[in-house]
N, C-alpha and C positions, 0 to 999 in steps of 0.2 A: 664766576662761571665754572662749572665742574669739568668741562672739556678744555684742556689746555693745548694750544697749537705751538709746537716747538719749531716753527719754521725758521726763525732767526738763528737757532742753534745749527740747523742743518745747512743753512746758507753760509754761516761762518765756517763750518767744517769743510764745505766745498769751495771756499774762497769765491763766492758768487755774489754779485751785487743784486739788489732788488730789481733794477731795470733789466739786467741781463736775464735774471730768472723769469720775470714777467714776460719778456719777449719769447723765451724758450717754451713757456707753458701756454702762452696765448691769452693771458689776462692782463689787465692794466696794473700799473704800479699801485694805484689807489686800492684796487682789490687785494693786492698782496698785503698792503698795510692793514686792511680790514681783517684779513686772516691772522696776521702777526699780532694784532692788538686784541684779539679775542672778541671782536664785534660781529663776526660772521654768525648768522643764524642757521645757515645751511651750506653745504658744499656738494656740488654735483659729482657723481661718481666719475664722469669723464674728466672733470678738473682734477680730482684726487688722483686718477690714473696718470694724468699728464705730470702732476707734481712728483709722483713717485718715479716716473720714467726719467724726468729731468734730473732728479736728485739721486737716482739709483738706490732707492730705499723702499721700505714697506710702510703702509699707512700707520702702523704702530710706532714707527720711528718719529713721526711728526704729530700724532694725536695721542693724548693720554687723558685718562679720567682721574679726577681727584674728588673725593666726597666733599659735599658742602660742610661748612663748619658746624651748622646746627643739626645735621642729619645723624 
C-alpha cells in the first residue's frame, strides 16, 4: 500500500500504549491495530484530528506516501 501509517513510531516516541492511545482518541484498540497494520481503507477527518491532538503532531507525522514498486 503506498500510504504508510507511522502510528507505531509516534506511540513509541510518546511512550504511549495502544490501549491508552485508543481510549484518548475514542477508538477501539482493534481499530488502532487496523491503522498500524496498513489495513485501513479510510480515516475520518475527525479521527485524524483526534489522533493529532492526542499525539501533539501533524497529519504528515503519521501518514506518508511511497510510490508503488511498479509505478
